C-alpha positions as CSV (number, residue, x, y, z in Angstrom):
1,M,0.0,0.0,0.0
2,G,1.7,3.2,-1.1
3,F,0.9,7.0,-1.0
4,D,2.7,10.2,-1.8
5,Y,2.6,11.2,1.8
6,V,2.1,9.3,5.1
7,I,1.2,11.5,8.0
8,V,1.5,10.2,11.5
9,G,-1.0,11.8,13.9
10,G,-4.4,13.2,13.2
11,G,-4.3,16.0,15.7
12,S,-4.2,19.8,15.3
13,A,-1.4,19.7,12.8
14,G,-2.0,16.3,11.1
15,A,-5.7,16.9,10.4
16,T,-4.9,20.3,8.9
17,L,-2.1,19.1,6.8
18,A,-4.0,16.0,5.4
19,S,-6.8,18.3,4.3
20,R,-4.6,20.9,2.7
21,L,-2.4,18.4,0.8
22,T,-5.4,16.5,-0.6
23,E,-6.9,19.6,-2.1
24,D,-4.7,18.6,-5.0
25,P,-6.6,15.5,-6.4
26,N,-3.3,14.2,-7.8
27,T,-1.7,14.0,-4.3
28,T,-2.4,10.9,-2.2
29,V,-2.2,10.9,1.6
30,C,-2.5,8.2,4.2
31,L,-3.2,9.6,7.8
32,L,-2.5,7.3,10.7
33,E,-4.2,8.0,14.0
34,A,-3.7,5.9,17.1
35,G,-7.0,7.0,18.6
36,G,-10.6,6.9,17.4
37,S,-12.8,9.0,15.2
38,G,-13.3,12.0,17.5
39,R,-17.0,12.3,16.6
40,N,-18.4,11.3,20.0
41,L,-20.7,13.7,21.8
42,L,-18.1,14.2,24.5
43,F,-15.8,15.6,21.9
44,R,-18.5,17.8,20.3
45,A,-19.9,19.3,23.5
46,P,-17.4,21.8,24.8
47,V,-17.8,20.9,28.4
48,G,-17.4,17.2,27.5
49,A,-13.7,17.8,27.8
50,I,-14.0,17.9,31.6
51,A,-15.1,14.2,31.5
52,L,-12.1,13.2,29.2
53,L,-9.5,15.3,31.0
54,P,-8.9,13.2,34.1
55,G,-8.2,10.1,32.1
56,W,-10.7,8.0,34.0
57,I,-12.5,7.1,30.8
58,N,-10.3,4.8,28.8
59,F,-10.5,6.6,25.5
60,G,-9.7,10.0,23.9
61,N,-6.7,10.7,26.2
62,W,-3.1,9.4,26.3
63,A,-3.1,10.3,30.0
64,Y,0.7,10.4,30.3
65,Q,2.7,11.1,33.4
66,T,6.1,12.8,33.9
67,V,9.0,11.4,35.8
68,P,9.1,12.6,39.4
69,Q,9.7,16.4,39.5
70,A,12.3,17.6,42.1
71,G,10.8,21.1,41.8
72,L,7.3,19.8,42.6
73,N,8.3,17.9,45.8
74,G,9.0,14.8,43.8
75,R,5.5,14.5,42.4
76,R,4.8,13.0,39.0
77,G,3.0,15.5,36.8
78,Y,0.0,14.5,34.7
79,Q,0.1,15.1,31.0
80,P,-3.3,14.6,29.2
81,R,-3.1,14.6,25.4
82,G,-5.8,14.1,23.0
83,K,-6.0,10.6,21.4
84,A,-8.5,10.8,18.6
85,L,-8.9,12.6,15.3
86,G,-8.4,16.2,16.3
87,G,-5.8,15.3,18.9
88,S,-5.7,17.7,21.8
89,S,-7.9,20.1,20.0
90,A,-10.7,17.5,20.7
91,I,-10.3,17.8,24.4
92,N,-8.9,21.3,25.1
93,A,-10.6,24.4,26.3
94,M,-11.0,25.7,22.7
95,L,-9.1,28.9,23.5
96,Y,-8.0,30.7,20.3
97,V,-4.7,32.4,21.2
98,R,-1.9,33.2,18.8
99,G,0.7,34.6,21.2
100,H,2.7,37.9,20.9
101,R,4.3,39.2,17.7
102,R,7.7,39.2,19.5
103,D,7.5,35.4,20.0
104,Y,7.6,34.8,16.3
105,D,10.1,37.6,15.6
106,G,12.3,35.8,18.1
107,W,12.1,32.6,16.2
108,A,13.3,34.4,13.0
109,A,16.1,36.1,15.0
110,Q,17.2,32.6,16.1
111,G,17.7,31.5,12.4
112,C,14.2,30.3,11.6
113,H,13.9,32.4,8.5
114,G,10.3,32.8,7.3
115,W,8.7,32.5,10.7
116,S,8.5,36.1,11.9
117,W,5.1,37.6,12.8
118,D,4.6,39.1,9.4
119,D,5.5,35.8,7.8
120,V,3.0,33.7,9.9
121,L,0.1,36.1,10.1
122,P,-1.2,35.2,6.6
123,Y,-1.4,31.5,7.7
124,F,-3.3,32.5,10.9
125,R,-5.7,34.4,8.7
126,R,-6.0,31.7,6.1
127,S,-7.0,29.1,8.7
128,E,-9.6,31.3,10.4
129,N,-13.3,31.8,9.9
130,N,-13.8,34.5,12.6
131,E,-17.3,35.3,13.6
132,R,-16.4,39.0,13.7
133,G,-15.5,39.0,10.1
134,A,-12.3,39.7,8.1
135,N,-9.9,42.6,8.8
136,P,-6.1,43.0,8.5
137,E,-5.5,40.6,11.5
138,H,-8.3,38.1,11.0
139,G,-9.7,35.9,8.3
140,A,-13.4,35.0,7.7
141,S,-13.2,32.2,5.0
142,G,-11.0,29.6,6.5
143,P,-12.0,26.1,7.9
144,L,-11.4,26.9,11.6
145,Q,-14.5,28.6,13.0
146,V,-13.5,31.1,15.7
147,S,-16.3,32.5,17.8
148,D,-17.1,34.9,20.7
149,Q,-18.3,32.9,23.7
150,K,-21.9,31.9,23.4
151,S,-23.0,32.5,27.1
152,P,-20.2,33.8,29.3
153,R,-21.3,33.7,32.9
154,P,-21.8,37.0,34.9
155,I,-18.9,36.1,37.2
156,T,-16.6,36.2,34.2
157,H,-17.6,39.8,33.5
158,A,-17.0,40.5,37.2
159,F,-13.5,39.1,36.9
160,V,-12.8,41.5,34.0
161,D,-14.3,44.4,36.1
162,A,-12.2,43.4,39.0
163,A,-9.0,43.5,36.9
164,T,-9.8,46.8,35.2
165,S,-10.5,48.4,38.6
166,L,-6.9,47.6,39.4
167,Q,-5.8,49.5,36.3
168,H,-5.2,46.4,34.1
169,R,-6.3,47.5,30.6
170,F,-9.3,45.9,28.9
171,R,-8.5,44.0,25.6
172,D,-11.2,43.0,23.2
173,D,-8.9,41.0,20.9
174,F,-5.9,39.0,22.1
175,N,-4.8,38.0,18.6
176,T,-3.5,41.2,16.9
177,G,0.1,40.5,17.9
178,E,-0.3,42.4,21.1
179,T,-1.8,40.6,24.2
180,E,-1.5,42.7,27.3
181,G,-4.7,43.2,29.2
182,V,-7.8,41.3,30.4
183,G,-11.0,40.3,28.7
184,L,-12.8,37.2,27.3
185,F,-11.2,34.5,25.2
186,Q,-12.4,33.8,21.7
187,V,-12.9,30.1,21.1
188,T,-12.6,27.5,18.3
189,Q,-16.3,26.8,18.3
190,F,-18.8,26.5,15.4
191,H,-21.0,29.6,14.8
192,D,-22.8,28.3,11.7
193,A,-26.5,27.5,12.0
194,E,-26.1,23.7,11.7
195,R,-23.5,23.1,14.4
196,N,-23.7,26.3,16.4
197,G,-22.1,25.9,19.8
198,E,-20.2,22.6,19.0
199,R,-16.4,22.3,19.4
200,C,-14.5,23.1,16.2
201,S,-11.6,20.8,16.6
202,S,-9.0,20.6,13.8
203,A,-10.7,17.4,12.6
204,A,-14.1,18.9,12.6
205,A,-12.8,22.0,10.8
206,Y,-10.4,20.4,8.2
207,L,-10.6,16.7,8.1
208,F,-14.2,15.6,8.4
209,P,-15.2,17.8,5.4
210,A,-12.4,16.1,3.4
211,M,-13.1,12.5,4.3
212,H,-15.0,11.9,1.0
213,R,-11.9,12.6,-1.1
214,P,-10.7,9.4,-2.9
215,N,-7.1,10.6,-2.5
216,L,-7.3,10.6,1.3
217,T,-7.1,7.4,3.4
218,V,-7.6,7.8,7.2
219,L,-6.8,4.9,9.4
220,T,-7.9,5.1,13.1
221,G,-6.7,2.8,15.8
222,A,-3.4,2.7,13.9
223,H,-0.4,3.2,16.2
224,A,2.8,4.1,14.4
225,T,5.7,2.0,15.7
226,R,8.7,3.0,13.4
227,V,9.6,5.1,10.4
228,L,11.1,2.8,7.7
229,F,14.3,3.8,5.9
230,Q,16.3,2.8,2.9
231,G,19.7,4.1,3.9
232,K,18.9,7.6,5.1
233,R,15.7,8.1,3.2
234,A,12.4,7.6,4.9
235,T,10.2,5.2,2.8
236,G,7.2,4.5,5.0
237,V,5.8,3.7,8.4
238,S,5.3,0.5,10.3
239,Y,2.1,0.6,12.4
240,R,0.1,-1.6,14.8
241,Q,-3.7,-1.9,14.1
242,G,-5.4,-4.3,16.5
243,R,-3.0,-7.3,16.8
244,A,-1.6,-6.9,13.3
245,T,1.6,-5.0,12.4
246,Q,1.4,-3.5,8.9
247,K,3.4,-1.2,6.7
248,V,2.5,1.8,4.5
249,E,4.8,3.2,1.8
250,A,5.5,6.9,1.4
251,R,6.7,7.7,-2.2
252,R,7.5,11.3,-1.3
253,E,7.6,12.0,2.4
254,V,6.8,10.7,5.9
255,I,5.5,13.6,8.0
256,L,5.3,13.3,11.8
257,C,2.5,15.2,13.4
258,A,2.3,13.2,16.6
259,G,3.1,16.1,19.0
260,A,5.8,17.2,21.4
261,F,5.9,13.8,23.1
262,N,5.2,11.2,20.4
263,S,7.1,12.7,17.5
264,P,10.5,12.6,19.3
265,Q,9.6,9.2,20.7
266,L,8.9,7.9,17.2
267,L,12.2,9.4,15.9
268,Q,14.1,7.6,18.7
269,L,12.3,4.3,18.0
270,S,13.3,4.7,14.4
271,G,17.0,5.2,15.2
272,I,17.2,9.0,15.0
273,G,18.5,10.9,18.0
274,R,21.3,10.6,20.6
275,P,23.1,7.3,20.5
276,E,23.0,7.2,24.3
277,D,19.2,7.4,24.2
278,I,18.7,4.8,21.6
279,K,21.4,2.1,21.6
280,K,20.8,1.0,25.2
281,H,17.3,-0.2,24.1
282,G,18.8,-2.4,21.3
283,I,17.7,-0.1,18.5
284,G,20.0,0.4,15.6
285,M,21.1,3.9,14.7
286,V,20.0,5.6,11.5
287,H,21.3,9.1,12.2
288,D,22.9,10.8,15.2
289,L,20.8,13.9,15.8
290,P,21.5,15.2,19.4
291,G,18.5,17.6,19.7
292,V,15.8,14.9,19.4
293,G,13.8,14.9,22.6
294,Q,15.7,17.8,24.1
295,N,14.5,21.4,24.7
296,L,11.1,20.4,26.2
297,Q,9.3,23.5,27.4
298,D,5.9,23.7,29.0
299,H,3.6,26.2,30.8
300,L,3.4,25.3,34.5
301,D,0.0,26.2,36.0
302,F,-0.9,27.2,39.6
303,I,-4.5,27.5,40.8
304,L,-6.3,29.9,43.1
305,A,-9.5,28.2,44.1
306,Y,-12.6,29.6,45.8
307,K,-15.9,28.3,47.0
308,S,-19.0,30.4,46.2
309,R,-22.6,30.6,47.3
310,D,-23.6,31.7,43.8
311,R,-24.7,28.7,41.8
312,D,-24.5,30.1,38.3
313,M,-21.3,28.2,37.6
314,F,-20.3,24.6,37.4
315,G,-20.3,22.6,40.7
316,L,-21.1,19.3,42.4
317,S,-24.6,19.6,43.9
318,L,-28.1,18.4,43.3
319,H,-28.9,21.8,41.8
320,G,-25.8,21.6,39.6
321,G,-26.8,18.2,38.3
322,L,-30.3,19.2,37.5
323,S,-29.1,22.4,35.9
324,L,-26.7,20.5,33.8
325,L,-29.4,18.3,32.4
326,R,-31.5,21.4,31.5
327,Q,-28.5,23.1,30.0
328,M,-27.8,20.1,27.8
329,L,-31.3,20.4,26.3
330,H,-30.7,24.1,25.9
331,W,-27.4,23.5,24.1
332,R,-28.8,20.9,21.8
333,R,-31.6,23.3,20.8
334,D,-29.6,26.4,20.0
335,G,-25.9,25.9,20.9
336,T,-25.8,28.3,23.8
337,G,-25.8,28.0,27.6
338,M,-23.3,26.5,30.0
339,I,-22.7,23.4,27.9
340,A,-21.2,25.7,25.3
341,S,-18.8,27.2,27.8
342,P,-15.0,26.7,27.5
343,L,-14.9,26.7,31.3
344,A,-11.9,29.0,31.0
345,E,-13.9,32.1,30.0
346,G,-11.8,35.0,31.3
347,A,-8.3,35.9,30.0
348,G,-5.5,37.9,31.4
349,F,-2.0,38.6,30.0
350,L,0.0,40.6,32.5
351,K,3.5,41.9,33.1
352,T,5.1,41.2,36.4
353,S,7.4,44.1,35.8
354,P,6.6,47.3,33.8
355,E,9.8,47.3,31.9
356,L,9.1,43.9,30.2
357,D,8.5,44.1,26.4
358,R,5.5,41.7,26.6
359,P,3.3,40.0,29.2
360,D,5.1,37.2,31.1
361,V,2.1,35.6,32.9
362,Q,-1.2,34.4,31.6
363,L,-4.4,34.1,33.7
364,H,-7.3,31.7,32.9
365,F,-10.4,32.5,34.8
366,V,-12.5,29.3,35.1
367,V,-16.1,29.1,36.1
368,S,-15.5,26.0,38.2
369,I,-13.0,24.7,40.6
370,V,-10.8,22.7,38.2
371,E,-8.1,21.3,40.4
372,D,-5.6,18.6,39.7
373,H,-7.0,18.3,36.1
374,A,-10.5,17.8,37.5
375,R,-9.3,14.8,39.4
376,K,-9.7,16.5,42.8
377,L,-13.4,17.2,43.2
378,H,-15.1,19.7,45.6
379,L,-18.7,19.6,46.7
380,G,-20.7,22.7,46.0
381,H,-19.9,25.5,43.5
382,G,-16.9,27.6,43.0
383,F,-14.4,29.2,40.6
384,S,-10.7,29.3,40.0
385,C,-8.0,31.5,38.6
386,H,-5.1,29.8,36.9
387,I,-1.7,31.4,36.6
388,C,1.2,30.3,34.3
389,P,4.6,31.9,33.5
390,L,4.7,32.3,29.7
391,Y,8.4,32.1,29.1
392,P,9.9,29.4,31.3
393,R,13.6,29.0,31.4
394,A,13.4,25.4,32.5
395,R,14.3,22.9,29.7
396,G,13.4,19.2,29.9
397,S,13.5,16.2,27.7
398,V,11.5,13.3,26.2
399,F,13.2,9.9,26.0
400,L,12.5,6.2,25.5
401,Q,11.6,4.2,28.5
402,S,11.8,1.0,26.5
403,A,12.0,-0.3,22.9
404,D,8.3,-1.1,23.1
405,P,6.6,1.3,20.7
406,L,3.3,1.0,22.6
407,A,5.0,2.1,25.9
408,A,4.6,5.7,27.1
409,P,7.6,8.0,26.5
410,G,9.6,9.3,29.4
411,I,8.7,12.9,30.0
412,D,10.8,15.2,32.2
413,P,9.8,18.9,32.0
414,R,12.2,19.8,34.9
415,Y,9.6,22.2,36.3
416,L,11.0,25.0,38.4
417,S,14.6,23.9,37.8
418,D,15.3,27.5,37.1
419,D,14.4,29.8,40.1
420,H,13.3,32.6,37.7
421,D,10.3,30.5,36.8
422,L,9.3,30.1,40.5
423,Q,9.7,33.8,41.2
424,T,7.7,34.8,38.1
425,L,4.9,32.4,39.2
426,V,4.8,33.8,42.7
427,A,4.6,37.4,41.3
428,G,1.9,36.4,38.9
429,A,-0.1,34.6,41.6
430,K,0.0,37.7,43.8
431,M,-1.4,39.8,41.0
432,A,-4.1,37.3,40.3
433,R,-5.1,37.1,44.0
434,A,-5.4,40.9,44.1
435,I,-7.9,40.6,41.3
436,M,-9.8,37.9,43.1
437,Q,-10.0,40.1,46.3
438,A,-11.2,43.2,44.4
439,P,-14.7,44.5,45.3
440,A,-16.2,43.4,42.0
441,M,-15.7,39.7,43.1
442,D,-17.1,40.2,46.6
443,R,-20.6,38.8,45.9
444,Y,-19.1,35.6,44.4
445,R,-16.2,34.9,46.8
446,H,-17.2,32.9,49.8
447,K,-14.1,31.0,50.9
448,E,-10.6,30.7,49.5
449,L,-9.1,27.3,49.5
450,H,-5.5,26.4,50.4
451,L,-3.9,29.8,51.2
452,P,-3.7,31.7,54.6
453,N,-5.1,35.2,54.7
454,T,-1.7,36.9,54.4
455,P,0.6,34.4,52.7
456,S,4.3,34.9,52.9
457,D,6.7,34.2,50.0
458,A,7.5,30.9,51.7
459,D,3.7,30.1,51.8
460,W,3.4,30.9,48.1
461,E,6.4,28.8,47.2
462,A,5.2,25.8,49.3
463,Q,1.8,25.9,47.7
464,I,3.2,26.1,44.2
465,R,5.6,23.2,44.8
466,A,2.7,21.2,46.3
467,R,0.0,21.8,43.7
468,A,1.3,23.3,40.4
469,D,1.2,21.2,37.2
470,T,1.0,21.6,33.4
471,I,-1.6,23.6,31.6
472,Y,-1.0,21.4,28.5
473,H,1.4,23.4,26.3
474,P,4.5,21.1,25.7
475,V,6.7,22.2,22.8
476,G,10.2,22.2,21.5
477,T,11.4,18.6,21.4
478,C,12.1,18.6,17.6
479,R,13.3,22.1,17.5
480,M,13.5,24.1,14.3
481,G,16.7,25.8,13.5
482,T,20.1,25.7,11.7
483,D,22.5,25.0,14.7
484,P,23.8,21.6,15.7
485,M,21.0,21.0,18.3
486,A,18.2,21.8,15.8
487,V,16.2,18.7,14.7
488,V,14.4,20.3,11.6
489,D,15.3,23.1,9.3
490,P,13.1,26.1,8.7
491,E,11.1,24.1,6.2
492,L,10.6,21.4,8.9
493,R,12.7,18.8,7.2
494,V,14.6,16.5,9.6
495,H,18.3,17.3,9.4
496,G,20.6,14.6,8.0
497,V,17.9,12.4,6.4
498,E,15.7,12.6,3.4
499,G,11.9,12.3,2.9
500,L,11.1,13.0,6.6
501,R,9.5,16.1,8.1
502,V,8.0,17.0,11.5
503,V,5.0,19.3,11.6
504,D,3.6,20.0,15.1
505,A,4.3,21.9,18.2
506,S,7.5,20.0,18.8
507,V,9.2,22.2,16.2
508,M,8.7,25.4,18.1
509,P,12.2,26.7,19.2
510,T,10.6,28.5,22.1
511,L,7.2,28.6,23.7
512,I,4.9,31.3,22.5
513,G,3.2,33.6,25.0
514,G,-0.2,31.8,25.1
515,N,-2.1,28.6,24.3
516,T,-0.6,26.5,21.6
517,N,-3.4,25.1,19.5
518,A,-3.9,28.0,17.0
519,P,-0.1,28.3,16.5
520,T,0.1,24.5,15.8
521,I,-2.6,24.8,13.1
522,M,-0.7,27.8,11.7
523,I,2.5,25.7,11.5
524,A,0.6,23.0,9.5
525,E,-0.9,25.6,7.1
526,K,2.5,27.0,6.4
527,A,4.0,23.5,6.1
528,A,1.4,22.6,3.5
529,D,2.6,25.5,1.3
530,M,6.2,24.5,1.8
531,I,5.4,21.0,0.7
532,R,3.3,22.0,-2.2
533,G,6.0,24.5,-3.3
534,L,8.6,21.7,-3.3
535,R,6.2,19.6,-5.5
536,A,5.7,22.5,-7.9
537,S,9.4,23.0,-8.2
538,A,9.9,19.3,-8.8
539,R,7.3,19.3,-11.6
540,L,9.0,22.4,-13.2
541,A,12.4,20.7,-13.1
542,A,11.0,17.5,-14.6
543,G,9.1,19.2,-17.3
């Protein structure tokens, strides 16, 4: 079985890329996805993610763990990742955030030519169908539907009022290249009449409308186990589907879109990476590439949690259960109400020091107490404010724990290994708590959990080490660049081999200042043009 391109991973990048490449009817693509179809109601209903996030249901989530983290009192972190068509965009909070223009200009300054803000903005615009319409920053004809929130709760407006009362500026649009301020997130959510209020994952946006194409083959339940090589040219992929191991040939390229954990793992399983990471597992080397699995960066999240007597938010109570049933009927009727909520409704991008050139902490205001990834439950109703440092200095790694391709990769983010990250998180948490204590929040705030009335710096640090964990933005493990530690070049081709590319968040040289789903889709949009450009050049040379 042979195709022009074999794509591994049907998530934010893979679904986008498969759709774009097969717009050419003469191009054949096989997409391998280890998970399922991503069409279940839990994927389509925005708040369904809260059921999938903890990993208690045995589908839709890889539910990885980190190795013990010294900076978190030796705790193992939890790393949920989407396992279905749509990938993590099928279980995330749907937040549409691009990051700051300086993030991308920084990539270009590091040698990633063609990746400045001005270079990537056309791809953000091309991907987007924004409910507000087109303008110089936004698109209105792309596959990815971007909406204003359907029914933000009154408490979220109170959060914004509380922040602006403390002289934080209000921002109506966080996606112009500037982010500082507070407001409401836009979300990747359908706003058309047919699917209004449903989650718009990358699969729902790009892939499902393309499934009828005869030049696209999508295999679900197909776990890639190794990239196949002839010499140093990638020629296909071995994969496990059920109990059978099969192979698929790639005539032009193999493209890894498996994410910041699974793409480096698959490279290492295929003999590409550091010899000390590969040979000890009995795997033969194909190419010594020292950056594979290195440079892991992630946003560490700390939560301020509050009980509330107000019940117009999510909670565990008889009233909450009955309300949720009513809200489900409401959502099925017109796509609005609490079921349409991203949970993280309020946004804040703040500077912990005025001389900074961009915000260095992000706030997610959540209309529920979502603690320990919804694995620690609280009776009653409440809300939470999540704080993360946007530009961590800690660098971790992803590595093989065994030669078994079905085993989880080793994940070591090395959270708080640089004290600057801890100090930034403490400063950001103090700013967030000031907002939570502002008069606009008085009617909602009943009881604060965890912290004393006047916490010392030692109290803050102890709480962070005891409770902080990921907010799901791992990147960087197949870093783009031209230096010896880069894994892919600025056209996302793996250094030192042929016919192999990586297209996902693992290629980001540094974390962007925000959520990573929209940038990952942008990367795939840009990669599609690169690949099609190469094909056009080849045809011209041949003809």
